[in-house]
N, C-alpha and C positions, 0 to 999 in steps of 0.2 A: 329403285332407281340406281343409276350407275355411280352416282357421286357419293354414296354412303359407304364408308370404310369403318367397320366395327373393330373394336380392340380385342375382342375375344377370338381365339382360334377354335373352331369347332372340333369336337371329337370325331367327326365324320370326314375329316380332310384327307382320309385315306393314307397313301404312302408318302405324301409330301411332308418331310420332317419339319418339326416345329421351328428349329433355328433357320432352316431354309425359307420357311414361310415368312419369318420376320425379316430376313434379308430381302425377300420379294417386296414386302410392303415398303421397306426402306428405299429400295431401288426405285420404286414407283414414285416415292416422295421426291427423291432427287431428280428424277426425270421431269416432274412437274416444275421444279425450280429451274432446271436448265431450259425448259421449253417456254419460260416466261408466260404463264397462263393468260389466256385471252378471256376477259370477263364480258359476258353478255350484258349490255346496258340495262339498267333498272327500268328505263322507259319501255323496253320491249316486254318485260313481264307485266308492267302496268297496263300496256295496251292489250295484252292477251286477256287479262282479267276483265277489262272493260268490254271487249268485244264478245267474250264467251258468256259472261254473266253481267250484263248491263244492269246497273242499279243495285248490285250486290256489294254492300259497303263494309261487310264484316270479315272479308278475307284479304290477306296480303301475301305477297311473295317476297321473301327476304333470305339472307344467308342462313343456311341450315345450321342448327345447333347440334344436330345429330351426326352429320358427316360433312363432306366437302360439297361445294355447290350451293344451290338454293333450295328452299323448302316452302311449304304452304302453311300459313298461320291463320288462326282466327283472332280477330281483334276484340271479340266479346265472348262472354261465357256461353256455353252451349249445354243444354240439359241432356241427360242420358236418353237414348232411344228417340231422339228428335231428328228431323230432317235438317241437315247442315246446309246443303245446297243441292241444286239439280242441274246437271249438264245436259242441255238439249241434244237430242239425237243429231240435229243438223250441224252441230259443232264437232261431232265425232267423225273419225275416219273409219268407216265400217266396210265389211265385205260387199255390201250393197253399192257403196261408192266405187269399189274396185270394179265390179261387174258392169256398172253403168258408165264407166269412163268413156267419153265421147270418141276417143281415138284408139284406146288400148283395151277397152272392155271385153271384146270377144276373145282376144288372145289371152288376157289375164284370167278369164273364166276357165279357159282350157287348162291353163297352168294350175289354177286352184283345184280343179277336179283331178288332174293327172297326178299331182303330188300328194294328194290325200289330206285328211283332216288335221294332221300335225304340221307337216311342212308347207302345205298349200297356203294357208292363211298368212304365214310368215313371209313367204316369197312374194305373194301377190300384193300384200299390204306394203311391202318394201318397194315393189315396183311403182305402185301408186304414189307413195311418199316421195320417191326419187323424182318422179315426173313433176310433182308439185315443188320440190326444192329447185329443180332446174328452171321451172317457170318463174320462181321468185328471183333467181339469178338474172334471168333475161330482163325482167321488169326493172331490176336495179341498174343493170349495166346500160340498158336503153333509156333509163330515166323516164319510163313510161308506166305510170300507175295502172293504166288500163290493161296491161299485160298481167297484172297481179291476180291471184286466185282467191277463193274464199277462205283458204287456210293460211293466209299470209302471216297473220300475227302469231300463229302457232309455229310456223316454219322458222320465224325469226328468233325463237327462244331455244331451238334444238341445237345440240352440240354438233359441230361439223368437222371434228378432228380432235386429235390428242391435245390435251391441256386447255381446251375450250371450257371455261368455268371449272377447271381442275378435274376434268373427267377423262376416263380412259377405257379402253376395251381391247380385247385380244385381236379383234379384227383390224385394229389400227397398228398392231405391232408388226415388226419385221420378222421373218423366219428365224433370224439369228436370236432375236429377243425371246421368242417362244422356246427355242432350243436351250438357251442359256438359263432361263428362269424356271422352266417347267419340266425339262427332261429328268426322268427318274421319278416323277410324281404322277398321281392319278389324273391331274389336270392336263397333262401333256396330250394324251390320246384324245381327250374331249376337245381340247383347243384345236388340234390338228384336223379332227373330223369336222368341226364347225367351219374352220377356215376353208377346207377343201369343198364343203357343200356350198358355202357362199360364193366361192370362186366359180363353181360350176353354174349354179343358178343365176349368179350375178352376171356372168358372161352372156347368158341368154337375155337377161333383162337389158343389159347394155345395148345389145343388138336391136331390141325393140325401140329403145329410147333414141338411139342414134338415128334410126330410120325415121322415127316420128319427128324429131327435131329438124332433120333434113327436109322433110316435106313442108314443115312450117317455116323453113328458111331462117332458123335460129342458129346463129354462129357459135356453137359451143363445141369444144374439142372432145375427142374420145376420152382423154384423161380426166376432163371435168365431169363427164358423164360417169366414168368409173368411180370417181370420188363420191359423187352424189349417191350412187348405188350402195357403196360401202357404208356411207353415213346413214342411209335409210335403213339398212339391215341392223346397224347398231341400235338405232332408236326404236325400231319395232321390237327387237329382242329384249331391250331393257325397259321399255315404257308401256308396251301394249298390255291390255288386261283381257282376261278370259271370263266370259259370263256364260252361265249354264241355265237352260230353261227346258220346259216340257214340250214346246211346240216345234223345236228343231229348226226354227227360222234363223236368219242372219242376225236378228236382234240379240241372240244369245251366244254369239260366237266372239272371236277375238276382235278387238277394236282398239284404236288409239283414242284416248279421252283427255283432251286438253284441260289444263288446270288440275284435274284430279291426279294426273301423272306427275305433278310436282311434289306430291306427298312422299315422304320417306317410307321405307319398308320397316315393319315391326312384326315380330311374332305375335304380339298381343296389341293390335292397333286400336286407336281410338275412333276410327271410322270403318264402316263397312259400306258396300255399294251393291246395287242390284238394278236390273232393267225393269222399267215400268211397262204398262200395257201399250204405250205408243213408242217405245224405244229410247226414252230418255234415261239417263243414268241418275238414279236416286241415291244420294249419299246420306247415310245416317250415322249418328254417333253411337258408340258402344258403351259409353260411360259419360259422366259429367266431364266437361272440358273447360279449363280455365281460360280467361282472356289472355291473349298473346302466347298461347301454347301451340307448339308445332303439331301439325296434323299428320297422321300416319295411316297407312293401309297395308294389307298383306298382298304382296305380288306373287301370284301363282301358288303352287303347292309347296309345302315344307317337306315333302318326301324327297326332294333333291338332296344329293350328297353335298358336302361343303364345297368340294372342288367344282361341282356343276354350277352352283350359285355363282362362284367366282368367275368362271368362264362365260356364263350366259349374261350375268348382270354386272360384273365388275366389283362385287363386294361380297363379304362373308357374313352369313347369318349367325348371330351369336347363339351358342348353345349353352347348356348348363355347365358343362365341364370343359376345362382347357386341356390341350395336349401338352404334356411336359416331358 
């Protein structure tokens, strides 16, 4: 997750000097202070837990002890190799949801296929998520709950800009900030490539959404749509999970998993997850977990270089050695 900032500098951070990396972390800290962080209300997290896992009383979402922002906790001890909880497929945002979108499904399916298995899921999931974010904006501004969608509680806990729950991402930075903080390091090229790609695909998605909103006579500006698209890309990049299986179906591809994505990243997590036969996300413990312990999972592959983790997720994975 984007909110976790670890104190060790990885030995894979490439050409970004150690002192410069420390200045980068310090600069981001002061940026948060200047931006006066917006805290997502606790009732939003409570509502997400209740709607995603009704009757599940042993989980809580509270301020993370591992990094900035919030994390997921268990309120009771959990035995090793036991099922901690199960996220129903219906609560996840999957590629099936993308392709079956009532208004954008056909064009998003084409985007998914044209961009390929790496970029396609990210772009199409971001388009779907942006449409849901805009839907919730309309419901709020019109004060009409009937306009709200099935993912409302999830949308209401997602960061929507810099300093929301002390979170940040290079897609929210200005060109000057990227230049000032990254130039000369390995992260610069990665950050610029990501920003350029999102600008290109995001522009296409903006056109889709503006047209869709116009047909529905929802009065949102182009700038509001653009912000929603950027926010959606940030959340898909740093919260989505990849599942692998033998059948090649959408159950085993990239998806957004509410509640589970509140977990912090760890190289040696206390949770693991898999897809069951009907597409639910089965979450199991990897060891005994104490009551009130923060829950962790491993996001994606650890074969990323340190600068790639930072650009994609906004945090650094701790390695065994520091750069000195």
